[in-house]
VEXMITI-371349 format. One record per residue (C-alpha): residue number from 1; x, y, z. Coordinates in nm, 3 decimals, decimal comma. Each point is the difference from the previous one (the first is absolute). Layout:
N
(pt NUM; (X; Y; Z))
...
end
This chain:
147
(pt 1; (-0,876; -2,904; 3,613))
(pt 2; (-0,193; 0,148; 0,290))
(pt 3; (0,186; 0,164; 0,288))
(pt 4; (-0,048; -0,159; 0,342))
(pt 5; (-0,198; 0,224; 0,235))
(pt 6; (-0,018; 0,012; 0,381))
(pt 7; (-0,355; -0,134; -0,010))
(pt 8; (0,117; -0,305; -0,194))
(pt 9; (0,241; -0,094; 0,278))
(pt 10; (-0,270; 0,060; 0,260))
(pt 11; (-0,239; -0,225; -0,193))
(pt 12; (0,262; -0,276; 0,007))
(pt 13; (0,003; 0,022; 0,382))
(pt 14; (0,375; -0,047; -0,023))
(pt 15; (0,084; 0,159; 0,335))
(pt 16; (-0,306; -0,128; 0,186))
(pt 17; (0,194; -0,275; 0,181))
(pt 18; (0,355; 0,127; -0,054))
(pt 19; (0,078; 0,025; 0,373))
(pt 20; (-0,090; -0,364; 0,070))
(pt 21; (0,187; -0,124; -0,308))
(pt 22; (0,305; 0,207; 0,102))
(pt 23; (-0,010; -0,137; 0,356))
(pt 24; (-0,022; -0,356; -0,136))
(pt 25; (0,292; 0,054; -0,239))
(pt 26; (0,219; 0,163; 0,265))
(pt 27; (-0,068; -0,257; 0,271))
(pt 28; (0,061; -0,302; -0,226))
(pt 29; (0,314; 0,138; -0,166))
(pt 30; (0,167; 0,158; 0,305))
(pt 31; (-0,019; 0,352; -0,145))
(pt 32; (-0,121; 0,321; 0,157))
(pt 33; (-0,243; 0,238; -0,168))
(pt 34; (0,270; 0,241; -0,119))
(pt 35; (0,205; -0,280; -0,159))
(pt 36; (-0,300; -0,142; -0,184))
(pt 37; (-0,109; 0,338; -0,132))
(pt 38; (0,358; 0,077; -0,105))
(pt 39; (0,010; -0,330; -0,192))
(pt 40; (-0,326; 0,092; -0,175))
(pt 41; (0,157; 0,335; -0,093))
(pt 42; (0,309; -0,177; -0,139))
(pt 43; (-0,215; -0,249; -0,192))
(pt 44; (-0,168; 0,291; -0,177))
(pt 45; (0,341; 0,148; -0,087))
(pt 46; (0,147; -0,314; -0,154))
(pt 47; (0,374; 0,072; 0,022))
(pt 48; (0,139; 0,227; 0,270))
(pt 49; (0,320; 0,109; 0,171))
(pt 50; (0,091; 0,051; 0,362))
(pt 51; (-0,057; 0,373; -0,057))
(pt 52; (-0,360; -0,081; -0,101))
(pt 53; (-0,030; -0,195; 0,326))
(pt 54; (0,114; 0,306; 0,196))
(pt 55; (-0,257; 0,214; -0,180))
(pt 56; (-0,272; -0,262; 0,058))
(pt 57; (0,063; -0,021; 0,375))
(pt 58; (-0,077; 0,366; 0,071))
(pt 59; (-0,365; -0,094; 0,059))
(pt 60; (0,086; -0,269; 0,258))
(pt 61; (0,157; -0,007; 0,342))
(pt 62; (0,377; -0,022; -0,010))
(pt 63; (0,143; -0,352; 0,026))
(pt 64; (0,371; -0,030; -0,062))
(pt 65; (-0,019; -0,378; -0,049))
(pt 66; (-0,297; -0,013; -0,240))
(pt 67; (0,202; -0,011; -0,325))
(pt 68; (0,230; -0,280; 0,119))
(pt 69; (-0,295; -0,198; 0,140))
(pt 70; (-0,190; 0,017; -0,330))
(pt 71; (0,306; -0,118; -0,193))
(pt 72; (0,094; -0,271; 0,251))
(pt 73; (-0,355; -0,140; 0,012))
(pt 74; (-0,016; -0,013; -0,380))
(pt 75; (-0,261; 0,270; -0,064))
(pt 76; (0,243; 0,211; -0,205))
(pt 77; (0,260; -0,143; -0,241))
(pt 78; (0,282; 0,153; -0,201))
(pt 79; (-0,090; 0,037; -0,367))
(pt 80; (0,333; 0,147; -0,113))
(pt 81; (0,320; 0,019; 0,204))
(pt 82; (0,238; 0,290; 0,042))
(pt 83; (0,321; -0,066; -0,198))
(pt 84; (0,220; 0,311; 0,055))
(pt 85; (0,031; 0,086; -0,371))
(pt 86; (-0,328; 0,038; -0,185))
(pt 87; (-0,253; -0,073; 0,275))
(pt 88; (0,032; 0,254; 0,282))
(pt 89; (-0,265; -0,150; 0,231))
(pt 90; (-0,209; -0,315; 0,053))
(pt 91; (-0,346; -0,020; -0,148))
(pt 92; (-0,257; -0,198; 0,200))
(pt 93; (-0,341; -0,151; -0,058))
(pt 94; (-0,256; -0,178; 0,217))
(pt 95; (0,035; -0,377; 0,010))
(pt 96; (-0,242; -0,257; -0,137))
(pt 97; (-0,110; -0,073; 0,358))
(pt 98; (-0,095; 0,367; 0,042))
(pt 99; (-0,180; 0,018; -0,335))
(pt 100; (-0,203; -0,310; 0,090))
(pt 101; (-0,099; 0,141; 0,339))
(pt 102; (-0,111; 0,332; -0,148))
(pt 103; (-0,192; -0,172; -0,281))
(pt 104; (-0,172; -0,220; 0,257))
(pt 105; (-0,096; 0,307; 0,204))
(pt 106; (-0,154; 0,157; -0,313))
(pt 107; (-0,193; -0,322; -0,076))
(pt 108; (-0,135; -0,008; 0,357))
(pt 109; (-0,103; 0,368; -0,012))
(pt 110; (-0,175; -0,055; -0,335))
(pt 111; (-0,184; -0,306; 0,135))
(pt 112; (0,165; -0,255; -0,231))
(pt 113; (0,150; -0,181; 0,297))
(pt 114; (-0,081; -0,034; 0,371))
(pt 115; (0,237; 0,060; 0,290))
(pt 116; (0,118; -0,346; 0,109))
(pt 117; (-0,160; -0,137; 0,316))
(pt 118; (0,218; -0,310; 0,037))
(pt 119; (0,248; -0,054; 0,282))
(pt 120; (0,282; 0,120; -0,230))
(pt 121; (-0,142; 0,346; 0,052))
(pt 122; (0,173; 0,101; 0,325))
(pt 123; (-0,294; 0,222; 0,100))
(pt 124; (-0,232; -0,303; 0,018))
(pt 125; (0,179; -0,135; 0,308))
(pt 126; (-0,180; 0,271; 0,198))
(pt 127; (0,274; 0,038; 0,260))
(pt 128; (-0,064; 0,368; 0,070))
(pt 129; (-0,307; 0,218; 0,025))
(pt 130; (0,100; 0,181; -0,319))
(pt 131; (0,018; -0,334; -0,183))
(pt 132; (-0,350; -0,089; 0,120))
(pt 133; (-0,136; 0,332; -0,124))
(pt 134; (0,178; -0,048; -0,334))
(pt 135; (-0,147; -0,351; -0,035))
(pt 136; (-0,349; 0,152; 0,019))
(pt 137; (0,098; 0,273; -0,247))
(pt 138; (0,149; -0,256; -0,243))
(pt 139; (-0,320; -0,206; 0,011))
(pt 140; (-0,202; 0,314; -0,075))
(pt 141; (0,231; 0,088; -0,292))
(pt 142; (-0,033; -0,350; -0,144))
(pt 143; (-0,382; 0,015; 0,034))
(pt 144; (-0,019; 0,336; -0,181))
(pt 145; (-0,065; -0,084; -0,364))
(pt 146; (-0,019; 0,367; -0,102))
(pt 147; (0,374; 0,057; 0,031))
end
């Protein structure tokens, strides 16, 4: 088995349109950039604890409500509950909704799927200047067949 090199990732153009895909995912799922990137970090970890969350948030701006928001909105679910005898803490994992969003982001970045341009995409309403700029960027991403 051959080891993956930096040039291999560059040749995939994986991060070429990452910013636009991230903006689309955040806007349509009511997340901010830090929350989305934290969910990607957790998805790579598999199972995690609240202590892992604290370690993972050192790279992001402090938000005291982030953990509760992610649980309340269904992005993080409890895998194993605390039970006072043998289990000293809860173990968490990302939800199916989160796994599907991240997988869809990967498919879009690899060019297997286009960013939706229907009215269900909240950016396509074009209410603000930023939305209008993103509409143009999304159309350019979807036209780019070398993703």
